[in-house]
MILOZA-934429 format. One line per 10 residues: number of its first residue (from 1); for each residue x, y, z of N, C-alpha, C. Coordinates in Angstrom, 2 decimals, padded with zeros to 5 digits. Atoms other than C-alpha are relative to their C-alpha. Layout:
NUM) X/Y/Z/X/Y/Z/X/Y/Z ~ ...
end
This chain:
1) -000.01/001.31/-000.62/005.18/-066.95/-024.23/-001.40/-000.58/-000.07 ~ 001.27/000.67/000.21/002.40/-069.41/-025.28/-001.05/000.96/-000.58 ~ 000.94/-000.90/000.67/000.88/-066.57/-027.37/-000.56/001.09/000.89 ~ 000.51/-001.02/-000.93/000.33/-064.31/-024.33/000.86/001.25/-000.13 ~ -000.72/-001.28/000.13/001.24/-060.66/-024.83/-000.29/000.85/001.22 ~ 000.14/-000.89/-001.16/001.82/-058.19/-022.04/000.01/001.45/-000.48 ~ 000.11/-001.41/000.39/000.66/-054.57/-022.52/000.41/000.86/001.20 ~ -000.45/-000.88/-001.08/002.61/-052.08/-020.37/-000.66/001.36/-000.14 ~ 000.64/-001.31/-000.01/000.79/-048.89/-019.40/001.04/001.09/000.23 ~ -000.91/-001.13/-000.11/002.62/-045.62/-019.85/-000.63/001.05/000.91
11) 000.53/-001.00/-000.94/002.18/-043.24/-016.92/000.17/001.39/-000.57 ~ -000.05/-001.39/000.44/001.39/-039.65/-017.83/-000.42/000.89/001.15 ~ 000.28/-000.95/-001.09/001.24/-036.58/-015.60/-001.46/000.42/000.01 ~ 001.41/-000.38/000.13/-002.20/-035.61/-016.92/-000.71/-000.95/-000.95 ~ 000.81/000.83/000.89/-004.98/-037.60/-018.49/-000.33/000.78/-001.26 ~ 000.38/-000.73/001.22/-006.10/-036.76/-022.05/-001.07/001.06/000.25 ~ 001.05/-000.98/-000.31/-009.18/-035.02/-020.62/000.60/001.23/000.68 ~ -000.62/-001.13/-000.70/-007.04/-032.89/-018.30/000.84/000.84/-000.95 ~ -000.79/-000.75/000.98/-004.69/-031.97/-021.16/-000.89/000.84/-000.91 ~ 000.93/-000.72/000.85/-007.66/-030.97/-023.30/-000.56/001.23/000.72
21) 000.50/-001.13/-000.78/-009.07/-028.79/-020.51/001.07/001.07/000.19 ~ -001.09/-000.95/-000.18/-005.65/-027.22/-019.95/000.20/000.84/-001.26 ~ -000.17/-000.75/001.25/-005.24/-026.29/-023.60/-001.20/000.90/-000.27 ~ 001.18/-000.85/000.15/-008.82/-025.00/-023.66/000.09/001.23/000.88 ~ -000.16/-001.14/-000.91/-008.05/-022.81/-020.65/001.00/001.00/-000.53 ~ -000.99/-000.92/000.57/-004.92/-021.38/-022.28/-000.55/000.74/-001.20 ~ 000.60/-000.64/001.17/-006.86/-020.69/-025.48/-000.98/001.10/000.43 ~ 000.94/-001.01/-000.51/-009.57/-018.87/-023.50/000.75/001.19/000.57 ~ -000.79/-001.09/-000.56/-006.90/-016.84/-021.69/000.59/000.88/-001.09 ~ -000.54/-000.77/001.12/-005.28/-015.79/-024.98/-001.11/000.83/-000.65
31) 001.11/-000.73/000.60/-008.68/-014.84/-026.39/-000.42/001.18/000.87 ~ 000.34/-001.08/-000.93/-009.44/-012.79/-023.26/001.02/001.13/-000.09 ~ -001.06/-001.01/000.11/-006.07/-011.01/-023.53/-000.17/000.82/-001.27 ~ 000.16/-000.71/001.28/-006.67/-010.14/-027.20/-001.19/000.95/000.08 ~ 001.19/-000.85/-000.12/-010.14/-008.81/-026.42/000.27/001.21/000.89 ~ -000.33/-001.10/-000.90/-008.88/-006.72/-023.48/000.94/001.00/-000.67 ~ -000.94/-000.88/000.70/-006.04/-005.35/-025.61/-000.74/000.88/-001.00 ~ 000.76/-000.79/000.97/-008.51/-004.25/-028.29/-000.84/001.06/000.69 ~ 000.81/-000.98/-000.74/-010.73/-002.55/-025.71/000.86/001.14/000.52 ~ -000.87/-001.02/-000.59/-007.82/-000.73/-024.03/000.64/000.91/-001.05
41) -000.69/-000.79/001.03/-006.23/000.45/-027.29/-000.94/000.55/-001.06 ~ 000.97/-000.43/001.01/-009.44/001.37/-029.09/000.15/001.48/-000.33 ~ -000.12/-001.45/000.21/-008.90/005.12/-028.62/001.46/000.47/-000.04 ~ -001.42/-000.37/000.03/-005.09/005.03/-028.78/000.36/000.63/-001.34 ~ -000.51/-000.64/001.22/-003.51/007.42/-031.28/001.43/-000.51/-000.21 ~ -001.28/000.69/000.15/-000.64/005.29/-032.55/001.09/000.91/-000.53 ~ -001.03/-000.95/000.46/001.10/008.27/-034.18/000.74/000.59/001.19 ~ -000.65/-000.49/-001.21/001.76/009.60/-030.66/000.88/-001.07/000.62 ~ -000.79/001.10/-000.55/002.98/006.19/-029.54/001.30/-000.16/-000.77 ~ -001.21/000.14/000.82/005.41/005.98/-032.44/000.97/001.14/000.24
51) -000.85/-001.17/-000.23/006.69/009.47/-031.62/000.49/000.09/001.45 ~ -000.33/-000.06/-001.43/007.04/008.69/-027.88/001.49/-000.07/000.28 ~ -001.45/000.02/-000.28/010.76/007.72/-027.96/000.68/001.34/-000.29 ~ -000.60/-001.30/000.33/011.63/011.02/-029.66/-000.35/001.04/001.06 ~ 000.43/-000.96/-001.02/009.58/013.03/-027.16/000.69/-000.28/001.34 ~ -000.67/000.35/-001.26/011.06/011.11/-024.21/001.46/000.44/-000.01 ~ -001.40/-000.42/000.11/014.59/011.77/-025.46/000.12/001.51/000.09 ~ -000.04/-001.46/-000.04/013.78/015.46/-025.92/-000.19/000.51/001.43 ~ 000.23/-000.41/-001.38/012.37/015.84/-022.39/001.18/-000.39/000.88 ~ -001.15/000.45/-000.78/015.23/013.78/-020.96/001.20/000.92/-000.18
61) -001.10/-000.93/000.24/017.73/016.14/-022.59/-000.20/001.33/000.72 ~ 000.28/-001.26/-000.70/016.00/019.15/-021.05/000.10/-000.14/001.52 ~ 000.00/000.21/-001.45/015.99/017.59/-017.58/001.40/000.04/000.61 ~ -001.38/000.02/-000.52/019.79/017.54/-017.27/000.77/001.19/-000.56 ~ -000.28/000.38/-001.40/021.69/018.92/-015.58/-001.08/000.52/000.94 ~ 000.98/-000.50/-000.97/019.44/019.32/-012.51/000.40/001.36/000.54 ~ -000.26/-001.35/-000.51/019.10/022.81/-011.08/000.29/-000.06/001.50 ~ -000.40/000.14/-001.41/021.06/022.54/-007.81/-000.37/001.23/000.82 ~ 000.34/-001.23/-000.72/020.28/026.16/-006.91/-001.44/-000.02/000.50 ~ 001.41/000.09/-000.40/016.63/025.09/-006.51/-000.17/-000.78/001.30
71) 000.08/000.87/-001.17/017.44/022.78/-003.59/-000.47/000.72/001.27 ~ 000.47/-000.66/-001.22/017.02/025.37/-000.77/-001.51/000.22/000.05 ~ 001.45/-000.21/000.03/013.44/026.00/-001.91/-000.79/-001.28/000.27 ~ 000.69/001.28/-000.20/012.64/022.31/-001.46/000.05/-000.47/001.45 ~ -000.18/000.50/-001.37/013.67/021.98/002.19/-001.27/000.11/000.82 ~ 001.23/-000.16/-000.76/010.48/023.40/003.71/-001.11/-000.92/-000.52 ~ 000.99/000.96/000.49/008.14/021.43/001.37/000.34/-001.44/000.36 ~ -000.40/001.35/-000.40/010.17/018.30/002.15/-000.33/-000.24/001.47 ~ 000.35/000.11/-001.42/009.73/018.94/005.87/-001.52/-000.18/000.16 ~ 001.46/000.16/-000.04/005.97/019.33/005.26/-000.40/-001.42/-000.41
81) 000.28/001.37/000.45/005.96/016.00/003.41/000.27/-001.01/001.12 ~ -000.32/000.90/-001.11/007.68/014.25/006.32/-001.02/000.13/001.12 ~ 001.01/-000.19/-001.03/005.18/015.79/008.74/-001.33/-000.63/-000.40 ~ 001.24/000.64/000.49/002.25/014.66/006.58/000.06/-001.51/000.22 ~ -000.15/001.45/-000.14/003.59/011.10/006.55/-000.01/-000.42/001.46 ~ -000.12/000.39/-001.41/004.41/011.01/010.28/-001.31/000.19/000.74 ~ 001.25/-000.26/-000.70/001.25/012.65/011.62/-001.13/-000.85/-000.56 ~ 001.01/000.86/000.60/-000.90/010.74/009.14/000.11/-001.44/000.47 ~ -000.22/001.37/-000.49/000.68/007.46/010.23/-000.48/-000.14/001.45 ~ 000.43/000.05/-001.40/000.11/008.25/013.91/-001.52/-000.01/000.09
91) 001.46/-000.04/-000.01/-003.52/009.16/013.25/-000.61/-001.29/-000.51 ~ 000.52/001.25/000.54/-004.09/006.06/011.13/000.16/-001.16/000.97 ~ -000.24/001.08/-000.96/-002.55/003.75/013.73/-000.97/000.11/001.18 ~ 000.91/-000.18/-001.13/-004.63/005.26/016.54/-001.43/-000.42/-000.35 ~ 001.34/000.42/000.42/-007.82/004.68/014.54/-000.06/-001.48/-000.35 ~ -000.02/001.40/000.44/-006.74/001.24/013.30/-000.02/-000.99/001.16 ~ -000.10/000.93/-001.12/-006.08/-000.30/016.72/-001.38/-000.47/000.47 ~ 001.32/000.50/-000.40/-009.74/-000.38/017.93/-000.71/-000.76/-001.10 ~ 000.61/000.71/001.12/-010.86/-001.42/014.45/000.54/-001.43/-000.09 ~ -000.62/001.33/000.07/-008.40/-004.34/014.52/-000.55/-000.91/001.10
101) 000.54/000.82/-001.09/-009.65/-005.55/017.93/-001.46/-000.37/-000.26 ~ 001.38/000.33/000.35/-013.24/-005.36/016.67/-000.07/-001.01/-001.14 ~ 000.00/000.90/001.15/-012.30/-007.29/013.51/000.51/-001.39/000.34 ~ -000.56/001.30/-000.36/-010.40/-010.12/015.24/-001.07/-000.87/000.66 ~ 001.03/000.91/-000.53/-012.58/-013.15/016.03/000.13/-000.22/001.50 ~ -000.20/000.33/-001.41/-011.03/-013.72/019.45/-000.09/001.21/000.93 ~ 000.13/-001.17/-000.86/-011.51/-010.15/020.70/-001.25/000.82/-000.28 ~ 001.16/-000.81/000.33/-014.61/-008.76/018.98/-001.17/-000.30/000.94 ~ 001.17/000.25/-000.85/-017.68/-008.29/021.22/-001.18/-000.57/-000.76 ~ 001.13/000.46/000.82/-020.01/-009.13/018.32/000.52/-000.50/-001.34
111) -000.48/000.60/001.24/-019.12/-011.54/015.53/-000.90/000.35/-001.17 ~ 000.97/-000.19/001.08/-022.27/-010.80/013.53/-000.28/001.46/-000.32 ~ 000.29/-001.41/000.24/-022.48/-007.00/013.85/001.28/000.84/-000.05 ~ -001.17/-000.87/-000.07/-019.29/-005.27/014.98/001.14/-000.49/-000.89 ~ -001.09/000.51/000.84/-016.86/-007.60/013.18/-000.21/000.33/-001.49 ~ 000.20/-000.40/001.40/-018.47/-007.13/009.73/000.17/001.51/-000.22 ~ -000.16/-001.45/000.14/-018.57/-003.36/010.35/001.48/000.38/-000.01 ~ -001.43/-000.28/-000.05/-014.87/-003.33/011.26/000.68/-000.46/-001.29 ~ -000.58/000.49/001.25/-013.98/-005.45/008.23/-000.37/000.91/-001.17 ~ 000.40/-000.94/001.06/-015.95/-003.06/006.03/000.86/001.25/000.03
121) -000.86/-001.19/-000.12/-013.94/-000.11/007.37/001.39/-000.30/-000.57 ~ -001.33/000.38/000.48/-010.70/-001.97/006.64/000.02/-000.10/-001.52 ~ 000.06/000.16/001.45/-011.76/-002.88/003.11/-000.20/001.34/-000.69 ~ 000.25/-001.31/000.61/-013.07/000.62/002.36/001.25/000.86/000.00 ~ -001.24/-000.78/-000.08/-009.83/002.21/003.55/001.03/-000.49/-001.01 ~ -001.00/000.55/000.91/-007.67/-000.13/001.48/-000.41/000.13/-001.45 ~ 000.48/-000.05/001.37/-009.84/000.20/-001.61/000.20/001.35/-000.65 ~ -000.10/-001.36/000.52/-009.45/003.97/-001.98/001.44/000.48/000.14 ~ -001.39/-000.46/000.00/-006.02/005.27/-002.95/000.13/001.32/000.75 ~ -000.22/-001.22/-000.77/-004.47/008.06/-000.90/-000.22/001.26/-000.85
131) 000.25/-001.15/000.87/-004.64/010.40/-003.92/-001.49/000.31/-000.09 ~ 001.45/-000.20/000.05/-008.40/009.85/-004.11/-000.50/000.59/001.31 ~ 000.35/-000.58/-001.30/-008.74/010.47/-000.37/000.37/001.49/000.04 ~ -000.46/-001.40/-000.02/-006.71/013.68/-000.78/-000.88/000.87/-000.89 ~ 000.85/-000.75/000.92/-008.81/014.78/-003.74/-001.34/000.32/000.65 ~ 001.28/-000.21/-000.68/-012.01/014.33/-001.73/000.16/000.99/001.15 ~ -000.19/-000.85/-001.17/-010.60/016.03/001.36/000.35/001.44/-000.38 ~ -000.28/-001.36/000.48/-009.25/019.01/-000.59/-001.30/000.69/-000.37 ~ 001.30/-000.58/000.34/-012.78/019.53/-001.88/-000.85/000.28/001.23 ~ 000.82/-000.14/-001.20/-014.24/019.17/001.64/000.57/001.04/000.95
141) -000.60/-000.89/-001.01/-011.78/020.98/003.94/000.99/000.99/-000.59 ~ -000.88/-000.96/000.65/-009.74/022.89/001.38/001.41/-000.53/-000.15 ~ -001.38/000.44/000.23/-006.15/022.56/000.14/000.88/000.29/001.21 ~ -000.94/-000.23/-001.09/-003.24/022.34/002.54/000.45/-001.29/000.65 ~ -000.60/001.16/-000.65/-001.38/020.03/004.87/-001.03/-000.86/000.72 ~ 001.00/000.77/-000.76/-004.45/019.03/006.91/-000.67/-001.04/-000.89 ~ 000.61/000.96/000.92/-006.05/017.40/003.87/000.95/-001.17/-000.26 ~ -000.97/001.07/000.22/-002.85/015.44/003.25/000.14/-000.91/001.21 ~ -000.14/000.80/-001.22/-002.55/014.31/006.88/-001.19/-000.93/000.17 ~ 001.21/000.81/-000.15/-006.15/013.11/007.03/-000.07/-001.08/-001.08
151) 000.01/000.99/001.09/-005.83/011.38/003.64/000.93/-001.16/000.31 ~ -000.95/001.05/-000.36/-002.75/009.46/004.80/-000.55/-000.84/001.15 ~ 000.55/000.73/-001.14/-004.48/008.55/008.07/-001.12/-000.94/-000.44 ~ 001.12/000.84/000.44/-007.62/007.25/006.36/000.51/-001.18/-000.84 ~ -000.58/001.09/000.82/-005.53/005.23/003.91/000.71/-001.02/000.87 ~ -000.79/000.90/-000.85/-003.44/003.76/006.75/-000.87/-000.92/000.84 ~ 000.86/000.82/-000.87/-006.42/002.40/008.71/-000.12/-001.42/-000.54 ~ 000.20/001.33/000.58/-007.00/-000.48/006.30/001.24/-000.86/000.06 ~ -001.26/000.75/000.01/-003.35/-001.51/006.02/000.35/-000.48/001.40 ~ -000.37/000.35/-001.37/-002.59/-001.39/009.74/-001.05/-000.90/000.63
161) 001.08/000.79/-000.60/-005.98/-002.76/010.76/000.00/-001.44/-000.46 ~ 000.01/001.37/000.52/-005.78/-005.80/008.48/001.14/-000.83/000.58 ~ -001.14/000.76/-000.50/-002.28/-006.86/009.50/-000.07/-000.19/001.51 ~ 000.05/000.09/-001.46/-002.93/-006.14/013.17/-001.07/-000.99/000.45 ~ 001.03/000.95/-000.44/-006.19/-008.08/013.42/000.41/-001.45/-000.33 ~ -000.52/001.34/000.28/-004.50/-011.05/011.74/001.01/-000.42/001.07 ~ -000.95/000.30/-001.09/-001.72/-010.83/014.37/-000.75/-000.32/001.28 ~ 000.80/000.27/-001.20/-004.37/-010.74/017.12/-000.59/-001.41/-000.06 ~ 000.59/001.33/000.14/-006.05/-013.87/015.76/001.03/-001.11/000.09 ~ -001.05/001.02/-000.04/-002.71/-015.69/015.63/000.70/-000.08/001.36
171) -000.61/000.04/-001.33/-001.91/-015.10/019.32/-000.16/-001.39/000.62 ~ 000.00/001.30/-000.68/-001.17/-018.11/021.53/-001.17/-000.06/000.98 ~ 001.20/000.10/-000.84/-004.47/-019.19/023.10/000.31/-000.44/001.42 ~ -000.31/000.51/-001.35/-002.77/-020.90/026.04/000.35/001.16/000.95 ~ -000.32/-001.15/-000.84/-001.41/-017.58/027.33/-001.26/000.76/000.40 ~ 001.26/-000.70/-000.29/-004.85/-016.00/027.07/-000.81/-000.79/001.02 ~ 000.74/000.84/-000.94/-006.42/-018.96/028.89/000.61/000.07/001.39 ~ -000.65/-000.09/-001.31/-003.83/-018.68/031.65/-000.38/001.28/000.72 ~ 000.40/-001.26/-000.61/-004.70/-015.03/032.24/-001.47/-000.04/000.38 ~ 001.44/000.11/-000.29/-008.43/-015.79/032.07/-000.24/-000.84/001.24
181) 000.18/000.90/-001.15/-008.05/-018.58/034.64/000.25/000.69/001.33 ~ -000.25/-000.73/-001.25/-006.86/-016.04/037.21/-001.20/000.85/000.42 ~ 001.18/-000.81/-000.30/-010.28/-014.38/037.09/000.09/001.41/-000.52 ~ -000.19/-001.34/000.55/-009.12/-011.41/035.06/-001.21/000.42/-000.82 ~ 001.08/-000.54/000.81/-011.66/-009.15/033.37/000.39/-000.02/-001.47 ~ -000.28/000.00/001.44/-011.95/-008.85/029.60/001.10/000.99/-000.36 ~ -001.04/-001.00/000.27/-009.85/-005.68/029.59/001.36/-000.48/000.48 ~ -001.27/000.51/-000.51/-007.17/-007.35/031.72/000.54/-001.14/-000.86 ~ -000.42/001.08/000.91/-007.12/-010.38/029.42/000.67/000.59/-001.24 ~ -000.59/-000.65/001.17/-006.45/-008.06/026.47/001.34/000.63/000.35
191) -001.21/-000.72/-000.40/-003.84/-006.05/028.39/001.16/-000.93/000.29 ~ -001.08/000.89/-000.45/-001.88/-009.01/029.80/000.14/-001.28/-000.83 ~ -000.06/001.24/000.77/-002.73/-011.88/027.45/000.23/000.19/-001.49 ~ -000.06/-000.21/001.45/-002.93/-010.34/023.97/001.01/001.08/-000.38 ~ -000.86/-001.14/000.37/-001.15/-006.98/023.90/001.49/-000.35/000.02 ~ -001.45/000.32/000.02/002.30/-008.33/024.94/000.40/-000.88/-001.19 ~ -000.33/000.87/001.12/002.10/-010.91/022.15/000.04/000.75/-001.34 ~ 000.09/-000.68/001.30/001.24/-008.44/019.38/000.85/001.26/-000.08 ~ -000.76/-001.25/000.04/003.50/-005.54/020.35/001.13/000.00/-001.03 ~ -001.02/-000.02/001.06/006.44/-006.60/018.11/-000.61/000.19/-001.39
201) 000.67/-000.15/001.29/004.06/-006.97/015.17/-000.56/001.41/-000.16 ~ 000.57/-001.34/000.05/002.39/-003.66/016.03/001.05/001.03/-000.39 ~ -001.04/-000.96/000.32/005.64/-001.70/015.96/000.55/-000.21/-001.41 ~ -000.48/000.28/001.35/006.83/-003.45/012.82/-000.96/000.50/-001.06 ~ 001.02/-000.46/000.96/003.55/-002.72/011.00/-000.02/001.52/-000.07 ~ 000.07/-001.47/-000.04/003.54/000.92/012.13/001.18/000.63/-000.73 ~ -001.19/-000.55/000.66/007.11/001.59/010.99/-000.05/-000.25/-001.50 ~ 000.11/000.33/001.42/006.50/-000.18/007.68/-001.00/000.92/-000.69 ~ 001.00/-000.89/000.59/003.38/001.91/007.08/000.53/001.42/-000.10 ~ -000.60/-001.33/000.07/005.29/005.09/007.89/000.91/000.12/-001.21
211) -000.89/000.01/001.17/007.85/004.16/005.24/-000.82/000.13/-001.28 ~ 000.86/-000.08/001.18/005.06/003.65/002.69/-000.62/001.39/-000.12 ~ 000.68/-001.29/000.02/003.35/006.90/003.68/000.92/001.13/-000.45 ~ -000.92/-001.03/000.50/006.48/008.95/002.98/-000.03/000.04/-001.52 ~ 000.08/000.04/001.46/006.34/007.76/-000.62/-001.32/000.57/-000.51 ~ 001.30/-000.45/000.47/002.63/008.42/-000.91/-000.21/001.49/000.24 ~ 000.20/-001.41/-000.30/002.72/011.84/000.75/000.80/000.91/-000.93 ~ -000.83/-000.81/000.90/005.38/013.01/-001.72/-000.75/000.45/-001.23 ~ 000.73/-000.37/001.21/002.80/013.15/-004.51/-001.38/000.59/000.30 ~ 001.32/-000.53/-000.32/-000.26/014.38/-002.61/-000.14/001.47/-000.40
221) 000.05/-001.39/000.43/000.67/017.95/-003.54/-000.52/000.17/-001.41 ~ 000.52/-000.08/001.36/-000.35/017.14/-007.11/-001.49/000.32/-000.02 ~ 001.43/-000.31/-000.08/-003.98/017.44/-005.95/-000.27/001.08/001.04 ~ 000.18/-001.13/-000.90/-003.38/020.34/-003.55/000.07/-000.33/001.47 ~ -000.02/000.40/-001.40/-002.74/018.43/-000.32/001.32/000.33/000.69 ~ -001.22/-000.45/-000.66/000.60/020.10/000.48/001.20/-000.88/-000.24 ~ -001.22/000.78/000.12/004.17/018.90/000.61/000.78/000.33/-001.26 ~ -000.90/-000.25/001.13/006.85/018.66/-002.03/-000.70/-000.22/-001.34 ~ 000.76/000.18/001.23/004.27/017.56/-004.57/-000.51/001.30/-000.59 ~ 000.41/-001.31/000.51/003.14/021.18/-004.82/001.09/000.60/-000.88
231) -001.13/-000.50/000.80/006.61/022.16/-006.05/000.12/-000.77/-001.30 ~ -000.07/000.82/001.21/006.57/019.27/-008.49/-001.07/000.42/-000.99 ~ 001.08/-000.42/000.87/003.20/020.34/-009.87/000.28/001.36/-000.62 ~ -000.31/-001.34/000.52/004.30/023.97/-010.19/001.09/-000.05/-001.06 ~ -001.09/000.12/000.98/007.50/022.98/-012.02/-000.47/-000.65/-001.28 ~ 000.54/000.64/001.20/005.60/020.71/-014.39/-000.87/000.97/-000.79 ~ 000.89/-000.92/000.68/003.11/023.45/-015.16/000.77/001.00/-000.87 ~ -000.79/-000.98/000.77/005.86/025.83/-016.36/001.10/-000.68/-000.81 ~ -000.97/000.78/000.78/007.91/023.03/-018.01/001.44/000.27/000.43 ~ -001.35/-000.22/-000.53/010.89/023.72/-015.73/000.64/-001.35/000.29
241) -000.47/001.38/-000.11/012.47/020.33/-016.37/001.23/-000.16/000.91 ~ -001.11/000.16/-000.96/015.77/020.93/-014.48/-000.47/000.02/001.46 ~ 000.56/000.00/-001.35/013.70/021.75/-011.38/-000.71/-001.31/000.29 ~ 000.66/001.29/-000.17/011.65/018.61/-011.91/001.01/-001.08/000.35 ~ -001.06/000.97/-000.28/014.85/016.58/-011.97/000.49/000.13/001.43 ~ -000.48/-000.23/-001.36/016.02/018.18/-008.72/-001.02/-000.52/001.02 ~ 001.06/000.48/-000.91/012.66/017.41/-007.06/-000.01/-001.52/000.04 ~ 000.01/001.47/000.05/012.76/013.79/-008.22/001.20/-000.58/000.74 ~ -001.20/000.47/-000.73/016.31/013.41/-006.86/-000.23/000.10/001.50 ~ 000.28/-000.17/-001.44/015.20/014.79/-003.48/-000.99/-001.05/000.49
251) 000.98/001.02/-000.38/012.18/012.46/-003.40/000.66/-001.37/000.07 ~ -000.69/001.28/000.02/014.36/009.49/-004.34/000.90/-000.15/001.22 ~ -000.88/000.07/-001.16/016.92/010.32/-001.66/-000.78/-000.16/001.30 ~ 000.83/000.11/-001.21/014.18/010.74/000.96/-000.56/-001.40/000.15 ~ 000.58/001.34/-000.06/012.58/007.42/000.07/001.06/-001.04/000.36 ~ -001.08/000.94/-000.32/015.91/005.57/000.16/000.39/000.11/001.47 ~ -000.35/-000.20/-001.40/016.75/007.11/003.54/-001.09/-000.55/000.93 ~ 001.09/000.52/-000.84/013.31/006.29/004.97/-000.05/-001.52/-000.04 ~ -000.03/001.47/000.11/013.61/002.72/003.68/001.09/-000.56/000.92 ~ -001.10/000.46/-000.86/016.95/002.34/005.48/-000.37/000.15/001.47
261) 000.41/-000.21/-001.40/015.59/003.84/008.71/-001.07/-001.00/000.39 ~ 001.08/000.96/-000.28/012.48/001.65/008.50/000.55/-001.40/000.22 ~ -000.58/001.34/-000.14/014.54/-001.51/008.00/000.76/-000.14/001.30 ~ -000.76/000.05/-001.27/016.82/-000.67/010.93/-000.93/-000.04/001.20 ~ 000.94/-000.04/-001.12/013.88/000.11/013.21/-000.73/-001.32/000.13 ~ 000.70/001.29/-000.07/012.02/-003.07/012.29/000.93/-001.08/000.53 ~ -000.98/000.99/-000.47/015.19/-005.09/012.88/000.21/000.13/001.50 ~ -000.21/-000.23/-001.42/015.58/-003.50/016.31/-001.23/-000.36/000.83 ~ 001.22/000.20/-000.76/011.92/-003.89/017.30/-000.50/-001.43/-000.02 ~ 000.57/001.35/000.14/011.08/-007.36/016.02/001.01/-001.04/000.43
end
């Protein structure tokens, strides 16, 4: 109209610069993956990798049928495994509770000293796997159930402490202020203003950690920390594959049962 043209702008989700940066980022990610793959597979013997399916099929054939007559010998080690998980969980929870109160901003006596120390304990506990804890403790206090119990306890501090201190920080401040307004002491504020609010979370966290610890304690025997893992290690050493199958079935059944019990308990408590 009268020589006037109208130019309509086309809307795009990203600008050309953003698209260029996105493609550059994907290219860098692919290059990083290729480099990491080369580093990880530098010492790989590919002849063994190519032969892996044949070896897996051979071992799988030797593992069946499982040796059912071996089951009675697993009952006592299984009981030891359950004790390691239970006692380790109790010990870890008892140590984690004060650490959690020191780590929470609204309960710590010192934000600049005690809180960082508590957070360091939580991070250190979570950073070291239970197998590593067990390996260290077996070297320090010797092989046996005690090393496994302490390893599970030390590993549990970080898990329970982190979730619990987050629950403490998320408590309703109005309830705490109401208790404080009555002239209650610091200990009474914690007892009547904070503890009732975090108890459901506390029980849920504890039961969940116990469920995890049963799985972890089942393999601590591989490094000499007691439990059914000792039987697994002994059977692997003599290539008794039917016994290995029986042990794996027992571990699987125990884990499934503990998962069901844990879910029922959390449902009842929370």
